[in-house]
N, C-alpha and C positions, 0 to 999 in steps of 0.2 A: 456487554458489547465489547468486542476486542477491536481496537482501532490502530491503524498504521497512519502516521502523519509524516509526510515527506515534504520538507521545505528547507532551502539553504539559509534562510534567515532564522537565527536563534529565537528572536522575539516572537515570530509567527508560530514556531513550533511550541513554544512555552504557552502562548496565549490559547492556542487550540487545545493543548493538553489541559490547561486550567478549566476550560469550558466543558470538555468531554470527559474528564476524570470521574465525575459523579455517575457516569453511565457505564463505566467499565475501565479496563486496563488500556493504556495508551503506549505505543511503541513509536520511537522517533528515529527518523533517518534524515541525514543532511543532504543527500542527493539521490538521484534516481537509481544509481547502481546499488547504493546501500539499501534503498527501499526494496528493490528486486531481490536482493540477497535475503533480507528479513522475510519477505513474502514467501520466497521459495522454502526457507527453513521451516516456517510455521505451517505451510501447506504440506510439506513432507512429514511433519510430526503428527498430522491429523487434526491440527487445531488452527484452521485458517482464520484470517481476519474477516470480521463482519463489515467493516468500513475501511476504505482507503481514501485518505485525503492527500491529493498530490498537487504540488506546485508545478506549473508548466515550465518555467524557465529556471533551470538549475545547472550547475556545472557537472562535468563527467558524463552524465546521462540525463537528458531533459525528461520532463514529466510525460510527454507524449510517447517517447520511446520506452520509458519504464512501463507505462500502461500497456503498450503493445506486447512487451515481454511478459507482463503479468497475465494478460489474456492468453498468450501462448502456453504458459505454464498451466493455467486452468484447463485449457483445452486438452493438453497432454494428459492431465490427471483425470478429468471428468468426461472427456470425449466432446463431440461436436455440440451437445446440448448445453455446454458451459457458456457458450456465446450469449444465449438468451436468458440464462438463469443466474448468472453471477454478477459481477460488477457492472454498474451503469457508467457510461462515459458520455 
């Protein structure tokens, strides 16, 4: 399982990574903007994330805005069916 963890608190990112590492590779982002950039690059490479864990209150771009952008990117790539078959919110 490939996981994206977005949280502005270092300890939270590391704790989640510690618990999820046995299940697969974890990628870390410090804010929503960084999370969207990582999501976009992995989606474009054909290797999207299986799980996204997003803090809601973060600097630069909050989690809700980041999830909206992630949904838009999915819809752009996969079409309207992406709304029901991809990330749960």
